[in-house]
MDTraj code that builds the backbone (N, CA, C; nanometers):
import mdtraj as md
import numpy as np

residues = "UNK UNK UNK UNK UNK UNK UNK UNK UNK UNK UNK UNK UNK UNK UNK UNK UNK UNK UNK UNK UNK UNK UNK UNK UNK UNK UNK UNK UNK UNK UNK UNK UNK UNK UNK UNK UNK UNK UNK UNK UNK UNK UNK UNK UNK UNK UNK UNK UNK UNK UNK UNK UNK UNK UNK UNK UNK UNK UNK UNK UNK UNK UNK UNK UNK UNK UNK UNK UNK UNK UNK UNK UNK UNK UNK UNK UNK UNK UNK UNK UNK UNK UNK UNK UNK UNK UNK UNK UNK UNK UNK UNK UNK UNK UNK UNK UNK UNK UNK UNK UNK UNK UNK UNK UNK UNK UNK UNK UNK UNK UNK UNK UNK UNK UNK UNK UNK UNK UNK UNK UNK UNK UNK UNK UNK UNK UNK UNK UNK UNK UNK UNK UNK UNK UNK UNK UNK UNK UNK UNK UNK UNK UNK UNK UNK UNK UNK UNK UNK UNK UNK UNK UNK UNK UNK".split()
xyz = np.array([
    [-8.3137, -15.3445, 0.9749],
    [-8.3615, -15.5086, 0.9683],
    [-8.4348, -15.5420, 1.1029],
    [-8.5252, -15.6067, 1.0785],
    [-8.6426, -15.6282, 1.2022],
    [-8.5581, -15.7882, 1.2422],
    [-8.5916, -15.7941, 1.4002],
    [-8.5251, -15.9182, 1.4571],
    [-8.5456, -16.0439, 1.3830],
    [-8.6706, -16.0644, 1.3141],
    [-8.7147, -16.1918, 1.2556],
    [-8.6015, -16.2154, 1.1340],
    [-8.6024, -16.0968, 1.0578],
    [-8.5021, -16.1036, 0.9560],
    [-8.3723, -16.1446, 0.9615],
    [-8.3378, -16.0554, 1.0649],
    [-8.1731, -16.0691, 1.1260],
    [-8.1634, -16.2100, 1.1491],
    [-8.2607, -16.2987, 1.2390],
    [-8.2571, -16.4342, 1.2809],
    [-8.2547, -16.5215, 1.1556],
    [-8.3388, -16.4855, 1.0550],
    [-8.3353, -16.5724, 0.9295],
    [-8.2217, -16.5676, 0.8524],
    [-8.1564, -16.4232, 0.8346],
    [-8.0319, -16.4084, 0.7531],
    [-7.9035, -16.4838, 0.8092],
    [-7.9258, -16.4787, 0.9553],
    [-7.7871, -16.5371, 1.0111],
    [-7.7662, -16.6866, 1.0126],
    [-7.9111, -16.7352, 1.0198],
    [-7.9306, -16.8686, 1.0040],
    [-7.8767, -16.9331, 0.8782],
    [-7.9578, -16.8611, 0.7677],
    [-7.9060, -16.8937, 0.6453],
    [-7.7962, -16.8900, 0.5820],
    [-7.7007, -16.7753, 0.6401],
    [-7.5685, -16.7741, 0.6148],
    [-7.4811, -16.8879, 0.6809],
    [-7.5351, -16.9441, 0.7866],
    [-7.4698, -17.0610, 0.8392],
    [-7.4857, -17.1656, 0.7529],
    [-7.6440, -17.1887, 0.7200],
    [-7.6682, -17.2970, 0.6655],
    [-7.6064, -17.3311, 0.5156],
    [-7.5814, -17.2431, 0.4362],
    [-7.5479, -17.2413, 0.3007],
    [-7.4251, -17.3059, 0.2726],
    [-7.3281, -17.2899, 0.3396],
    [-7.1809, -17.3931, 0.3313],
    [-7.2190, -17.5146, 0.3641],
    [-7.2896, -17.5338, 0.4650],
    [-7.3267, -17.6766, 0.5240],
    [-7.4021, -17.7619, 0.4088],
    [-7.4957, -17.6708, 0.3351],
    [-7.5995, -17.7618, 0.2377],
    [-7.5089, -17.8004, 0.1270],
    [-7.4453, -17.7117, 0.0959],
    [-7.3239, -17.7464, -0.0019],
    [-7.2239, -17.8543, 0.0316],
    [-7.1859, -17.8543, 0.1397],
    [-7.1115, -17.9949, 0.1636],
    [-7.1725, -18.1118, 0.1745],
    [-7.3227, -18.1250, 0.1892],
    [-7.3946, -18.2388, 0.2086],
    [-7.4428, -18.2455, 0.0653],
    [-7.4753, -18.1634, -0.0376],
    [-7.5493, -18.1890, -0.1443],
    [-7.6604, -18.1513, -0.1543],
    [-7.7270, -18.0625, -0.0547],
    [-7.8597, -18.0396, -0.0259],
    [-7.8954, -17.8742, -0.0926],
    [-8.0156, -17.8370, -0.1022],
    [-8.0441, -17.7164, -0.1395],
    [-8.1230, -17.6398, -0.0053],
    [-8.0801, -17.5188, 0.0152],
    [-8.1577, -17.4676, 0.1174],
    [-8.2735, -17.3915, 0.0437],
    [-8.4013, -17.4454, 0.0846],
    [-8.5233, -17.3843, 0.0070],
    [-8.5525, -17.2429, 0.0882],
    [-8.5660, -17.2508, 0.2279],
    [-8.6238, -17.1205, 0.2795],
    [-8.5844, -17.1401, 0.4440],
    [-8.5542, -17.0391, 0.5298],
    [-8.5579, -17.0289, 0.6400],
    [-8.6547, -16.9509, 0.6938],
    [-8.7516, -16.9774, 0.8033],
    [-8.8206, -16.8882, 0.8484],
    [-8.8308, -16.8803, 1.0004],
    [-8.8637, -16.7791, 1.0874],
    [-8.8816, -16.7611, 1.2216],
    [-9.0161, -16.6754, 1.2421],
    [-9.1198, -16.7635, 1.2961],
    [-9.2393, -16.7263, 1.2920],
    [-9.3026, -16.7603, 1.4042],
    [-9.4084, -16.7002, 1.4339],
    [-9.4735, -16.6983, 1.5830],
    [-9.6174, -16.7753, 1.5489],
    [-9.6554, -16.8856, 1.6232],
    [-9.7737, -16.9574, 1.5664],
    [-9.8328, -17.0142, 1.7064],
    [-9.9783, -16.9631, 1.7273],
    [-10.0128, -17.0012, 1.8643],
    [-9.9418, -16.9649, 1.9809],
    [-9.8667, -16.8487, 1.9844],
    [-9.7870, -16.8498, 2.0949],
    [-9.6563, -16.8872, 2.1097],
    [-9.6327, -16.9902, 2.0123],
    [-9.4853, -17.0483, 2.0232],
    [-9.3954, -16.9714, 1.8629],
    [-9.2559, -16.9448, 1.9192],
    [-9.1847, -16.9425, 1.8042],
    [-9.1322, -17.0532, 1.7548],
    [-9.1162, -17.0622, 1.6331],
    [-9.0625, -17.1665, 1.5486],
    [-8.9572, -17.0870, 1.4629],
    [-8.8320, -17.1545, 1.4437],
    [-8.7354, -17.1568, 1.3606],
    [-8.7228, -17.2699, 1.2426],
    [-8.7765, -17.2425, 1.1296],
    [-8.7497, -17.3532, 1.0440],
    [-8.6801, -17.3553, 0.9433],
    [-8.6063, -17.4744, 0.9252],
    [-8.5139, -17.4596, 0.7811],
    [-8.5920, -17.5775, 0.7009],
    [-8.6123, -17.5246, 0.5537],
    [-8.6607, -17.6277, 0.4654],
    [-8.5555, -17.6528, 0.3717],
    [-8.5162, -17.7878, 0.3604],
    [-8.4068, -17.8457, 0.2941],
    [-8.4581, -17.9317, 0.1570],
    [-8.3979, -17.9641, 0.0739],
    [-8.3949, -18.0339, -0.0300],
    [-8.2868, -18.0934, -0.1022],
    [-8.3107, -18.1892, -0.1759],
    [-8.1947, -18.2521, -0.2868],
    [-8.2870, -18.3134, -0.3705],
    [-8.1963, -18.3711, -0.4718],
    [-8.2424, -18.4415, -0.5737],
    [-8.2785, -18.5755, -0.5346],
    [-8.3789, -18.6097, -0.5878],
    [-8.4774, -18.7295, -0.5133],
    [-8.5356, -18.7320, -0.3858],
    [-8.5480, -18.6044, -0.3315],
    [-8.6207, -18.6028, -0.2012],
    [-8.5299, -18.5957, -0.0872],
    [-8.5633, -18.5298, 0.0260],
    [-8.5062, -18.5463, 0.1717],
    [-8.5667, -18.6522, 0.2619],
    [-8.5011, -18.6939, 0.3301],
    [-8.5347, -18.8242, 0.4078],
    [-8.5005, -18.7551, 0.5264],
    [-8.5478, -18.8341, 0.6745],
    [-8.5637, -18.7969, 0.7838],
    [-8.4004, -18.7817, 0.8370],
    [-8.3334, -18.8853, 0.7916],
    [-8.1866, -18.9125, 0.8147],
    [-8.1198, -18.7652, 0.7881],
    [-8.1555, -18.7111, 0.6700],
    [-8.1086, -18.5897, 0.6134],
    [-8.1208, -18.4743, 0.7232],
    [-8.2573, -18.4715, 0.7510],
    [-8.2933, -18.3684, 0.8491],
    [-8.2378, -18.3553, 0.9710],
    [-8.2303, -18.4971, 1.0361],
    [-8.1526, -18.5255, 1.1364],
    [-8.0153, -18.4690, 1.1504],
    [-7.9296, -18.4817, 1.0353],
    [-7.8153, -18.4346, 1.0236],
    [-7.8031, -18.2944, 1.0295],
    [-7.8813, -18.2264, 0.9569],
    [-7.8778, -18.0697, 0.9776],
    [-7.9185, -18.0189, 1.1028],
    [-8.0292, -18.0633, 1.1546],
    [-8.0555, -18.0353, 1.2683],
    [-7.9959, -18.0403, 1.3960],
    [-7.8999, -18.1435, 1.4156],
    [-7.8261, -18.1643, 1.4776],
    [-7.6984, -18.0651, 1.4898],
    [-7.6382, -18.0557, 1.3508],
    [-7.5316, -17.9431, 1.3336],
    [-7.5920, -17.8233, 1.3853],
    [-7.7065, -17.7810, 1.3156],
    [-7.7700, -17.6331, 1.3263],
    [-7.8116, -17.6177, 1.4820],
    [-7.8479, -17.7005, 1.5482],
    [-7.8748, -17.6879, 1.6885],
    [-7.7633, -17.6858, 1.7805],
    [-7.6360, -17.7489, 1.7666],
    [-7.5133, -17.7123, 1.8133],
    [-7.4726, -17.5720, 1.7936],
    [-7.4897, -17.5240, 1.6565],
    [-7.4313, -17.4002, 1.6438],
    [-7.5289, -17.2812, 1.7030],
    [-7.6492, -17.3134, 1.6952],
    [-7.7561, -17.2295, 1.7712],
    [-7.7127, -17.2074, 1.9171],
    [-7.6790, -17.3279, 1.9689],
    [-7.6594, -17.3031, 2.1249],
    [-7.5195, -17.2337, 2.1729],
    [-7.4091, -17.2541, 2.0608],
    [-7.3296, -17.1835, 2.0761],
    [-7.3161, -17.0414, 2.0447],
    [-7.3623, -17.0132, 1.9606],
    [-7.3881, -16.8631, 1.9444],
    [-7.4990, -16.7887, 2.0049],
    [-7.5952, -16.8553, 2.0540],
    [-7.7144, -16.8138, 2.1394],
    [-7.7411, -16.6533, 2.1403],
    [-7.7946, -16.6365, 2.0036],
    [-7.8167, -16.4830, 1.9647],
    [-7.9869, -16.4864, 1.9160],
    [-8.0510, -16.5713, 1.9422],
    [-8.2288, -16.5792, 1.9517],
    [-8.2763, -16.5408, 2.0955],
    [-8.3442, -16.4412, 2.1243],
    [-8.3547, -16.4127, 2.2668],
    [-8.4780, -16.5007, 2.3131],
    [-8.5649, -16.5172, 2.2057],
    [-8.6849, -16.6044, 2.2766],
    [-8.6710, -16.7435, 2.2759],
    [-8.7671, -16.8118, 2.3533],
    [-8.7652, -16.9528, 2.3457],
    [-8.8213, -17.0002, 2.1990],
    [-8.7808, -17.1030, 2.1560],
    [-8.8286, -17.1411, 2.0107],
    [-8.8182, -17.2959, 1.9938],
    [-8.9030, -17.3445, 1.8931],
    [-8.8922, -17.4875, 1.8420],
    [-8.8291, -17.4678, 1.7176],
    [-8.6996, -17.5537, 1.7271],
    [-8.6386, -17.5928, 1.5923],
    [-8.6658, -17.6967, 1.4969],
    [-8.7055, -17.6655, 1.3729],
    [-8.7639, -17.7538, 1.2787],
    [-8.6778, -17.7835, 1.1485],
    [-8.6391, -17.8818, 1.1176],
    [-8.5704, -17.9167, 0.9798],
    [-8.6299, -18.0055, 0.8881],
    [-8.6937, -17.9485, 0.8108],
    [-8.7653, -18.0405, 0.7283],
    [-8.7626, -18.0293, 0.5632],
    [-8.8260, -18.1136, 0.4864],
    [-8.8544, -18.1238, 0.3501],
    [-8.9584, -17.9880, 0.3352],
    [-8.9591, -17.9014, 0.2143],
    [-9.0349, -17.8240, 0.2075],
    [-9.1879, -17.8687, 0.1398],
    [-9.1739, -18.0042, 0.1228],
    [-9.3133, -18.0567, 0.0610],
    [-9.3335, -18.0117, -0.0653],
    [-9.4162, -18.0958, -0.1291],
    [-9.4669, -18.0638, -0.2815],
    [-9.5445, -17.9222, -0.2865],
    [-9.6153, -17.9131, -0.1907],
    [-9.6760, -17.7905, -0.2043],
    [-9.6381, -17.6431, -0.1536],
    [-9.4992, -17.6550, -0.1551],
    [-9.4219, -17.5517, -0.1134],
    [-9.4568, -17.4042, -0.1820],
    [-9.4632, -17.3113, -0.1355],
    [-9.4709, -17.1905, -0.1995],
    [-9.3502, -17.1449, -0.2811],
    [-9.3698, -17.0683, -0.3873],
    [-9.2710, -16.9980, -0.4683],
    [-9.2498, -16.8714, -0.4196],
    [-9.1137, -16.8829, -0.3695],
    [-9.0521, -16.7520, -0.2954],
    [-8.9652, -16.6935, -0.3342],
    [-8.8606, -16.7473, -0.3789],
    [-8.7298, -16.6969, -0.4264],
    [-8.7204, -16.7064, -0.5825],
    [-8.6262, -16.6606, -0.6465],
    [-8.6176, -16.6580, -0.7885],
    [-8.6099, -16.7997, -0.8428],
    [-8.5069, -16.8793, -0.7680],
    [-8.4959, -17.0252, -0.7939],
    [-8.6126, -17.1135, -0.8045],
    [-8.6971, -17.0897, -0.7164],
    [-8.8348, -17.1149, -0.7141],
    [-8.9093, -17.1139, -0.8484],
    [-8.9100, -16.9796, -0.8962],
    [-8.9640, -16.9391, -1.0185],
    [-8.9079, -17.0020, -1.1200],
    [-8.7897, -17.0255, -1.1359],
    [-8.6799, -17.0899, -1.2528],
    [-8.7407, -17.2449, -1.2763],
    [-8.7237, -17.2938, -1.1454],
    [-8.7535, -17.4421, -1.1300],
    [-8.8926, -17.4920, -1.1643],
    [-8.9901, -17.3883, -1.1562],
    [-9.1309, -17.4015, -1.2000],
    [-9.1576, -17.3437, -1.3265],
    [-9.0721, -17.2990, -1.4104],
    [-9.1091, -17.2444, -1.5419],
    [-9.1796, -17.3427, -1.6189],
    [-9.3070, -17.3174, -1.6979],
    [-9.3381, -17.4007, -1.7757],
    [-9.4421, -17.4970, -1.6985],
    [-9.4347, -17.5058, -1.5814],
    [-9.5061, -17.6056, -1.4923],
    [-9.6441, -17.5423, -1.4475],
    [-9.7706, -17.6201, -1.4105],
    [-9.8810, -17.5597, -1.3840],
    [-9.8709, -17.5158, -1.2186],
    [-9.9125, -17.3765, -1.2098],
    [-9.8831, -17.3310, -1.0711],
    [-10.0326, -17.3014, -1.0370],
    [-10.0612, -17.2971, -0.8979],
    [-10.1835, -17.2589, -0.8623],
    [-10.1455, -17.1228, -0.7729],
    [-10.2371, -17.0201, -0.8116],
    [-10.2135, -16.8739, -0.7538],
    [-10.3553, -16.8503, -0.6977],
    [-10.3125, -16.7704, -0.5629],
    [-10.4378, -16.7471, -0.4877],
    [-10.4248, -16.5807, -0.4569],
    [-10.5223, -16.5223, -0.4777],
    [-10.4967, -16.3759, -0.4891],
    [-10.5900, -16.3106, -0.3420],
    [-10.5125, -16.1972, -0.2995],
    [-10.5851, -16.1390, -0.1926],
    [-10.7339, -16.0846, -0.2181],
    [-10.7655, -16.0503, -0.3254],
    [-10.8753, -15.9865, -0.3754],
    [-10.9328, -16.0660, -0.4831],
    [-11.0613, -16.0718, -0.5043],
    [-11.1279, -16.1220, -0.6535],
    [-11.0658, -16.0348, -0.7508],
    [-11.0722, -16.1173, -0.8536],
    [-11.0184, -16.0761, -1.0058],
    [-11.1034, -16.1419, -1.0980],
    [-11.2292, -16.0593, -1.1847],
    [-11.3075, -16.1364, -1.2293],
    [-11.3760, -16.2438, -1.1823],
    [-11.4217, -16.2059, -1.0366],
    [-11.5048, -16.2752, -0.9620],
    [-11.4289, -16.4147, -0.9210],
    [-11.3020, -16.4293, -0.9089],
    [-11.2788, -16.5242, -0.8586],
    [-11.1163, -16.4910, -0.7861],
    [-11.0676, -16.5616, -0.7019],
    [-10.9459, -16.5641, -0.6146],
    [-10.8252, -16.6633, -0.6621],
    [-10.8815, -16.7703, -0.7618],
    [-10.7873, -16.8585, -0.7437],
    [-10.7554, -16.9067, -0.9016],
    [-10.6434, -16.9046, -0.9416],
    [-10.6476, -16.9545, -1.1042],
    [-10.5013, -17.0561, -1.1087],
    [-10.5207, -17.1322, -1.2153],
    [-10.4229, -17.2099, -1.2444],
    [-10.3821, -17.1979, -1.3803],
    [-10.2651, -17.2086, -1.4162],
    [-10.1955, -17.2120, -1.5415],
    [-10.0658, -17.2317, -1.5491],
    [-10.0051, -17.2394, -1.6835],
    [-9.8659, -17.2775, -1.6682],
    [-9.7684, -17.1335, -1.6590],
    [-9.6766, -17.1594, -1.5661],
    [-9.5932, -17.0255, -1.5430],
    [-9.4977, -17.0214, -1.6547],
    [-9.5338, -16.8983, -1.7335],
    [-9.4386, -16.8671, -1.8505],
    [-9.3506, -16.7695, -1.8513],
    [-9.3754, -16.6892, -1.7298],
    [-9.2939, -16.5379, -1.7212],
    [-9.2875, -16.4769, -1.5969],
    [-9.2052, -16.4345, -1.5235],
    [-9.2061, -16.3663, -1.4116],
    [-9.0583, -16.2460, -1.4014],
    [-9.1319, -16.1347, -1.3284],
    [-9.0439, -16.0577, -1.3042],
    [-9.0154, -16.0105, -1.1530],
    [-8.9770, -15.8967, -1.1177],
    [-8.9626, -15.8522, -0.9779],
    [-9.1321, -15.8191, -0.9290],
    [-9.1864, -15.7643, -1.0476],
    [-9.3346, -15.7036, -1.0035],
    [-9.4565, -15.7731, -1.0737],
    [-9.4325, -15.8861, -1.1491],
    [-9.5213, -15.9483, -1.1942],
    [-9.5178, -16.1228, -1.2229],
    [-9.6263, -16.1701, -1.2323],
    [-9.6304, -16.3424, -1.2868],
    [-9.7224, -16.3700, -1.3620],
    [-9.6680, -16.4073, -1.4963],
    [-9.7662, -16.4339, -1.6157],
    [-9.7913, -16.6154, -1.6199],
    [-9.9155, -16.6191, -1.6441],
    [-9.9606, -16.7492, -1.6562],
    [-10.0274, -16.7678, -1.7811],
    [-10.0073, -16.9122, -1.8535],
    [-10.0920, -16.9269, -1.9720],
    [-10.1886, -17.0180, -1.9173],
    [-10.3132, -16.9908, -1.9472],
    [-10.4178, -17.0313, -1.9008],
    [-10.4491, -17.1741, -1.9931],
    [-10.5362, -17.2605, -1.9743],
    [-10.5741, -17.3906, -2.0244],
    [-10.6244, -17.3596, -2.1758],
    [-10.7049, -17.2372, -2.1848],
    [-10.7744, -17.1909, -2.3117],
    [-10.6642, -17.1250, -2.4092],
    [-10.5162, -17.1094, -2.3840],
    [-10.4165, -17.0479, -2.4414],
    [-10.3941, -16.9235, -2.3952],
    [-10.4951, -16.8408, -2.3421],
    [-10.4803, -16.6868, -2.3014],
    [-10.3736, -16.6728, -2.1826],
    [-10.3326, -16.5586, -2.2090],
    [-10.2143, -16.5275, -2.0823],
    [-10.2679, -16.4228, -1.9728],
    [-10.2400, -16.4517, -1.8566],
    [-10.2838, -16.3728, -1.7518],
    [-10.1851, -16.3072, -1.6747],
    [-10.1527, -16.1968, -1.6328],
    [-10.0704, -16.1327, -1.5755],
    [-10.1239, -16.0763, -1.4364],
    [-10.0294, -16.1381, -1.3254],
    [-10.0924, -16.0844, -1.1948],
    [-9.9713, -15.9928, -1.1151],
    [-10.0075, -15.9177, -1.0682],
    [-9.9056, -15.8397, -0.9711],
    [-9.8799, -15.9214, -0.8477],
    [-9.7391, -15.9145, -0.8130],
    [-9.7116, -16.0010, -0.7397],
    [-9.7554, -15.9406, -0.5733],
    [-9.7760, -15.8030, -0.5779],
    [-9.8407, -15.7619, -0.4699],
    [-9.9757, -15.8050, -0.4404],
    [-10.0523, -15.8500, -0.5255],
    [-10.1983, -15.8912, -0.5156],
    [-10.1947, -16.0568, -0.4950],
    [-10.0625, -16.1105, -0.5011],
    [-10.0540, -16.2759, -0.4864],
    [-10.0585, -16.2974, -0.3480],
    [-10.1613, -16.3889, -0.2786],
    [-10.1392, -16.4276, -0.1291],
    [-10.0639, -16.5527, -0.1255],
    [-10.0719, -16.6125, -0.2278],
    [-9.9819, -16.7607, -0.2258],
    [-9.9772, -16.7934, -0.3755],
    [-9.8630, -16.8558, -0.4106],
    [-9.7958, -16.9268, -0.5610],
    [-9.7444, -17.0371, -0.5021],
    [-9.7767, -17.1545, -0.5695],
    [-9.7298, -17.2721, -0.5641],
    [-9.7511, -17.3633, -0.6745],
    [-9.6723, -17.4820, -0.6903],
    [-9.6949, -17.5912, -0.8026],
    [-9.8275, -17.6350, -0.7907],
    [-9.8829, -17.6568, -0.8733],
    [-10.0420, -17.7075, -0.8926],
    [-10.0200, -17.8815, -0.8467],
    [-10.0810, -17.9190, -0.8089],
    [-10.0427, -18.0776, -0.7440],
    [-10.1693, -18.1446, -0.8432],
    [-10.1121, -18.2345, -0.9124],
    [-10.2297, -18.3087, -0.9948],
    [-10.2141, -18.4666, -0.9574],
    [-10.3085, -18.5050, -0.9060],
    [-10.3087, -18.6452, -0.8307],
    [-10.4146, -18.7225, -0.9374],
])
top = md.Topology()
chain = top.add_chain()
for i, resn in enumerate(residues, 1):
    res = top.add_residue(resn, chain, resSeq=i)
    for name in ("N", "CA", "C"):
        top.add_atom(name, md.element.get_by_symbol(name[0]), res)
traj = md.Trajectory(xyz[None], top)
């Protein structure tokens, strides 16, 4: 397991019982380098949405634990936030929550002269995602070809 995955896994294992105690959902944990700076991000949610006070509670607890455990070698910025409305679908629970809803799919390479598709998520498995398009047709996409999939925002 790479260093990045090890850090994410360890933080996730710590956060899961904490989320349960507070009635929150752990959406994702990521350890990424952006513009030369490492970021450890925890995305949390709850019914009705996450507020700043919720993020602060988790951030303080997580920060104290990270200081005690001191297992991350690099300097990093800790962020705890809401995943936002445009969060990508990554885990099975994201797909379950999005079934029947419109999603945007962005592909790495063009398919039928386009890279972006929007349709209702009607099926998924380990390898594919199926959308029902506006005209009623179905399109099946290989997950390996998908650069990004997220709920479609309709304003």
